[in-house]
C-alpha positions in Angstrom: 0.0 0.0 0.0 2.9 2.3 0.8 4.4 1.7 -2.6 1.0 2.2 -4.3 0.5 5.5 -2.6 4.0 6.6 -3.6 3.3 5.5 -7.2 0.3 7.9 -7.3 2.3 10.7 -5.8 5.2 10.3 -8.2 3.0 9.6 -11.3 3.8 13.0 -12.9 6.8 14.3 -10.9 10.5 13.9 -10.8 11.8 11.2 -8.3 15.1 11.8 -6.6 17.8 9.2 -6.4 17.5 8.9 -2.6 13.8 8.1 -3.0 14.5 5.5 -5.7 17.1 3.8 -3.5 14.7 3.7 -0.5 12.0 2.2 -2.6 14.4 -0.4 -4.1 15.4 -1.5 -0.6 11.8 -2.0 0.4 10.9 -3.9 -2.8 14.1 -6.0 -3.1 13.7 -9.7 -3.0 17.3 -10.1 -2.0 16.9 -7.8 1.0 13.7 -9.7 2.0 15.5 -13.0 1.8 18.4 -11.7 3.8 16.0 -10.4 6.4 14.4 -13.8 6.6 17.8 -15.4 7.1 18.6 -13.0 9.9 15.3 -13.8 11.6 16.1 -17.5 11.3 19.6 -17.0 12.7 18.2 -15.1 15.7 15.7 -17.9 16.3 18.5 -20.5 16.2 20.5 -18.5 18.8 17.4 -18.3 21.0 16.9 -22.0 20.6 20.5 -22.9 21.6 20.1 -20.9 24.8 16.6 -22.1 25.7 17.7 -25.7 26.2 18.8 -24.6 29.7 15.3 -23.4 30.5 13.0 -26.3 31.5 10.4 -27.2 29.0 7.1 -28.2 30.7 4.4 -30.4 29.2 1.0 -31.4 30.5 -1.2 -34.3 29.5 -4.6 -35.7 30.5 -6.7 -38.7 29.6 -9.2 -41.3 30.7 -9.6 -44.9 29.5 -12.3 -45.4 26.8 -13.5 -48.6 28.4 -12.8 -50.1 31.8 -9.3 -51.7 32.1 -9.0 -55.4 32.6 -6.1 -57.1 34.4 -2.7 -55.7 35.2 -1.7 -53.1 32.6 1.9 -52.6 33.9 1.6 -48.9 34.3 0.2 -46.5 36.8 -3.2 -45.2 35.6 -3.3 -41.4 35.5 -5.7 -38.7 34.7 -3.1 -35.9 34.6 0.6 -36.0 34.0 3.3 -33.4 33.6 7.0 -33.4 33.0 9.8 -30.8 32.9 13.2 -31.3 31.2 16.2 -29.1 30.7 19.9 -29.3 30.0 22.1 -28.5 33.0 25.7 -28.9 31.8 27.0 -29.4 28.3 30.5 -28.4 27.1 29.4 -28.7 23.5 26.3 -26.5 24.0 28.5 -23.5 24.8 30.1 -23.9 21.4 26.7 -24.2 19.8 25.7 -20.9 21.4 28.8 -19.2 20.2 28.3 -20.6 16.7 24.7 -19.4 16.6 25.8 -15.9 17.8 28.3 -15.8 14.9 25.6 -17.0 12.6 23.5 -13.9 13.6 26.4 -11.6 12.9 27.0 -13.3 9.5 23.3 -12.9 8.6 23.3 -9.3 9.7 26.3 -8.6 7.5 24.7 -10.4 4.7 21.6 -8.2 5.1 23.8 -5.1 4.9 25.5 -6.5 1.8 22.2 -7.2 0.1 21.1 -3.6 0.9 24.3 -2.2 -0.6 24.0 -4.3 -3.7 20.4 -3.2 -4.1 21.5 0.4 -3.6 24.2 0.0 -6.2 21.9 -1.5 -8.7 19.3 1.2 -8.2 21.9 4.0 -8.3 23.5 2.6 -11.5 20.2 2.2 -13.2 19.0 5.7 -12.2 22.2 7.4 -13.3 22.1 5.5 -16.6 18.4 6.4 -17.2 19.3 10.1 -16.5 22.1 9.9 -19.0 20.1 8.1 -21.6 17.3 10.7 -21.3 19.8 13.5 -21.9 21.3 11.6 -24.8 17.9 11.0 -26.3 17.1 14.7 -26.2 20.4 15.5 -27.9 19.8 12.9 -30.5 16.3 14.2 -31.3 17.8 17.6 -31.7 20.4 16.1 -34.1 17.7 14.4 -36.0 15.8 17.6 -36.5 19.0 19.4 -37.6 19.7 16.5 -40.0 16.3 16.8 -41.6 16.9 20.5 -42.1 20.3 19.7 -43.6 18.7 17.2 -46.0 16.3 19.9 -47.1 19.2 22.4 -47.7 21.2 19.8 -49.7 18.1 19.0 -51.7 17.8 22.6 -52.8 21.5 23.0 -53.4 21.7 19.8 -55.5 18.7 20.8 -57.6 20.3 24.2 -58.1 23.5 22.5 -59.2 25.6 24.0 -56.4 26.5 20.7 -54.6 27.0 17.3 -56.1 24.5 14.4 -55.5 27.0 12.8 -53.2 26.5 15.6 -50.6 22.8 15.0 -50.6 23.3 11.3 -50.2 25.7 11.9 -47.4 23.2 14.1 -45.5 20.5 11.5 -46.0 22.9 8.8 -44.6 23.6 11.1 -41.6 19.8 11.5 -41.0 19.3 7.7 -41.2 22.1 7.0 -38.8 20.7 9.5 -36.3 17.3 7.9 -36.7 18.8 4.5 -35.9 20.6 6.0 -32.9 17.4 7.5 -31.6 15.6 4.1 -31.9 18.4 2.4 -30.0 18.3 5.0 -27.3 14.5 4.8 -27.0 14.7 1.0 -26.7 17.5 1.4 -24.1 15.4 4.0 -22.1 12.4 1.6 -22.2 14.5 -1.2 -20.8 15.8 1.0 -18.1 12.3 2.2 -17.2 11.2 -1.4 -16.9 14.2 -2.1 -14.7 13.5 0.8 -12.5 9.9 -0.3 -12.1 11.1 -3.8 -11.1 13.5 -2.3 -8.6 11.1 0.1 -7.0 7.6 -1.4 -7.5 6.4 1.8 -9.2 4.6 1.7 -12.6 6.7 1.6 -15.7 7.5 5.1 -17.0 6.6 6.8 -13.8 10.1 7.7 -12.8 11.6 10.8 -14.2 15.3 11.3 -13.0 16.2 14.4 -11.2 19.8 15.1 -12.2 20.3 17.5 -9.3 19.7 14.7 -6.8 22.7 12.7 -7.9 25.7 13.6 -5.7 29.2 13.6 -7.2 30.8 10.2 -7.1 34.2 10.4 -5.3 37.2 9.4 -7.3 39.1 7.0 -5.0 41.9 4.6 -5.9 43.1 1.2 -4.8 45.1 2.9 -2.0 41.9 3.7 -0.2 41.4 -0.1 0.6 41.4 -1.1 4.2 37.7 -1.9 4.8 36.4 -5.3 4.5 33.2 -5.4 2.5 30.0 -6.7 4.3 29.9 -9.6 1.9 33.4 -10.8 2.7 32.9 -10.2 6.4 29.7 -12.2 6.3 31.5 -15.1 4.6 34.3 -15.0 7.2 31.8 -14.9 10.1 29.8 -17.8 8.6 33.0 -19.8 8.3 33.8 -19.0 12.0 30.3 -20.1 13.0 30.8 -23.4 11.2 34.2 -23.9 12.9 32.6 -23.4 16.3 29.9 -25.8 15.4 32.5 -28.4 14.4 34.2 -28.0 17.8 30.9 -28.4 19.5 30.2 -31.7 17.6 33.7 -32.9 18.5 33.0 -32.4 22.2 29.8 -34.4 22.2 31.6 -37.7 22.0 34.3 -36.7 24.5 32.8 -35.0 27.5 29.8 -35.8 29.8 26.4 -34.1 29.7 24.1 -33.4 32.6 20.3 -33.1 32.2 17.5 -32.3 34.7 14.0 -33.9 34.6 10.9 -33.9 36.8 7.6 -35.7 36.5 4.2 -35.4 38.2 1.4 -38.0 37.9 -2.1 -37.6 39.2 -3.2 -41.3 39.5 -6.8 -42.5 39.3 -8.7 -45.7 40.1 -11.5 -44.7 37.8 -12.5 -47.5 35.4 -9.6 -49.7 36.5 -8.7 -52.2 39.3 -5.1 -51.2 39.8 -5.3 -51.2 43.6 -5.9 -55.0 43.5 -2.4 -55.6 42.2 -0.5 -53.3 44.6 0.3 -54.0 48.3 -0.9 -50.5 49.1 -3.4 -48.2 47.4 -2.0 -45.9 44.8 -1.4 -42.4 46.1 -3.3 -39.7 44.1 -0.2 -37.4 43.8 3.1 -38.7 42.6 6.2 -36.6 41.9 9.8 -37.4 41.0 12.8 -35.5 39.9 16.5 -36.0 39.2 19.6 -35.4 37.2 20.7 -37.5 34.4 24.5 -37.8 33.6 25.5 -39.2 30.3 29.2 -40.2 29.8 30.2 -41.0 26.2 32.3 -44.1 25.9 32.0 -45.3 22.3 30.0 -43.3 19.8 31.0 -43.6 16.2 28.0 -41.7 15.0 29.0 -38.5 16.7 32.6 -38.9 15.6 31.5 -39.1 12.0 29.2 -36.0 12.6 32.2 -34.1 14.0 34.2 -34.9 10.9 31.4 -33.8 8.6 31.1 -30.5 10.5 34.9 -30.0 10.3 34.7 -30.5 6.5 31.9 -27.9 6.2 33.9 -25.5 8.2 37.0 -26.0 6.0 34.9 -25.4 2.9 33.3 -22.3 4.3 36.8 -20.9 5.2 38.1 -21.6 1.7 35.0 -20.0 0.1 35.6 -16.9 2.3 39.2 -16.7 1.2 38.2 -17.2 -2.4 35.7 -14.3 -2.2 38.4 -12.1 -0.7 40.8 -12.9 -3.5 38.1 -12.3 -6.2 37.3 -8.9 -4.6 41.0 -8.0 -4.8 41.1 -8.9 -8.5 38.0 -6.8 -9.1 39.6 -3.9 -7.3 42.7 -4.2 -9.4 40.7 -4.5 -12.6 38.4 -1.5 -11.8 41.4 0.6 -10.8 43.1 0.0 -14.1 39.9 0.7 -16.0 39.3 3.9 -14.1 42.5 5.4 -15.3 41.5 4.8 -18.9 37.8 5.8 -18.4 38.9 9.0 -16.6 41.1 9.9 -19.6 38.3 9.0 -22.1 35.9 11.2 -20.2 38.3 14.1 -20.2 38.9 13.7 -24.0 35.1 13.5 -24.7 34.6 16.7 -22.6 37.4 18.5 -24.4 35.9 17.5 -27.8 32.5 18.7 -26.7 34.0 22.1 -25.7 35.9 22.3 -29.0 32.7 21.5 -31.0 30.9 24.2 -29.0 33.5 26.8 -29.8 33.5 25.8 -33.4 29.7 26.3 -33.5 30.1 29.7 -32.0 32.7 30.6 -34.6 30.4 29.4 -37.5 27.5 31.4 -36.1 29.7 34.5 -35.7 31.1 34.2 -39.2 27.6 33.9 -40.6 26.5 36.9 -38.7 29.4 39.3 -39.6 30.6 37.7 -42.8 34.2 36.8 -43.7 35.2 40.4 -44.5 38.4 40.4 -46.6 39.0 36.7 -46.0 39.5 34.5 -49.0 37.5 31.8 -47.4 34.0 31.3 -48.9 31.0 32.7 -47.0 29.5 30.2 -44.6 25.8 29.3 -45.1 23.0 27.4 -43.4 24.6 24.1 -44.5 27.7 24.8 -42.3 25.5 25.9 -39.4 23.5 22.6 -39.5 26.7 20.5 -39.7 28.3 22.4 -36.8 25.2 22.0 -34.7 24.9 18.3 -35.4 28.6 17.8 -34.5 28.2 19.8 -31.3 25.2 17.6 -30.2 27.1 14.5 -31.1 30.1 15.5 -29.0 27.7 16.4 -26.2 26.2 12.9 -26.3 29.6 11.3 -26.4 30.6 13.2 -23.3 27.5 12.0 -21.5 28.2 8.4 -22.4 31.9 8.6 -21.3 30.7 10.2 -18.0 28.3 7.3 -17.5 30.9 4.6 -17.9 33.2 6.5 -15.5 30.4 6.8 -12.9 29.6 3.0 -13.2 33.3 2.1 -12.6 33.6 4.5 -9.7 30.5 3.1 -8.0 31.7 -0.5 -8.6 35.1 0.4 -7.0 33.4 2.1 -4.1 31.5 -1.1 -3.3 34.6 -3.3 -3.8 36.6 -1.2 -1.5 34.0 -1.1 1.2 33.3 2.6 0.9 29.7 2.3 -0.3 28.4 3.7 3.0 30.2 7.0 2.4 28.4 7.4 -0.9 25.0 6.4 0.6 25.4 9.0 3.5 26.2 11.7 0.9 23.2 10.5 -1.2 20.7 10.7 1.7 22.2 14.0 2.7 21.2 15.7 -0.6 
């Protein structure tokens, strides 16, 4: 209902990046699954501790038909029992393992939130960029149509060869194809945003001002362990404690407490005929049970199984850490190249803008005494098309740089810094 109300509120308005991230967290299946895992881990921890609290059960019953002969048991109309664990060296390890499991699940939940925030932020920034590119391409397409009309007139007048007209038509066709590609890309991103947030398709209009600057950090900023790796390490530690607990089961004794109450009855039975004295109505007993393991191959095999699981979890955590290190190195290397490409694209856009200004100025004041031919509408359209193209190229280069920076932030464990800045806008 909350998402539905927000969908109506945002139907015709811009939606900030922070709002999209919040909606994505609420709607994310990965986050919901991680929350369920955390609740399960908390229940397991409570369960391992509650074995020391006596569990009490009550029962009642009467015979369906009168009993005949000696049944071998005390007939009762009410019985109750209480049982609990008093001393277990392995249970302490199980409690520690369950506690580590809760920490691992909590870190896994944080990691799921970060991944959702990264996916939502990346999709939002890309949609914002594609929207701007699409506007620039539509402007280019309109300019190209004007250029085709100009070339048609010049060709018919014999001023320009047919090749120039064909070239202008090719440019217009290429820009049409580019627009169709961008429209398809924008539609896909709109569907992705709807899936992430739960809002209707097409209801999200990006607000560029809500996107904070992505910090440019390098590999030297490493030092924080990501939540995903920390969760894997904590899960491995939990399994190691579990294996130690299983190993102690077959080595050390265990003490349990039990108590029992029976309310006996002579209704519909002849039990007193078989006992020297009449059965007392109230019967109660309690005691401690001590179990000393002497020969238990089953628990020994279970301990070996748990040790193998712990070893596997440890290796998987180490593997995840190595893969993250490789990703950091790869992203760092790519960032240097992407940063340079973005700078080049920005410079080209600035040059194209200055060239457009020069063309417009020459068209306005003329060439004067210059031997260069007078510039006309054809030169203006070509300069405008080139300026819009360089602008779109600059946007695309900036998008690739932003994606790489966000990926590196997550790999280095600095995603929280970006999120704090995001929610502060």
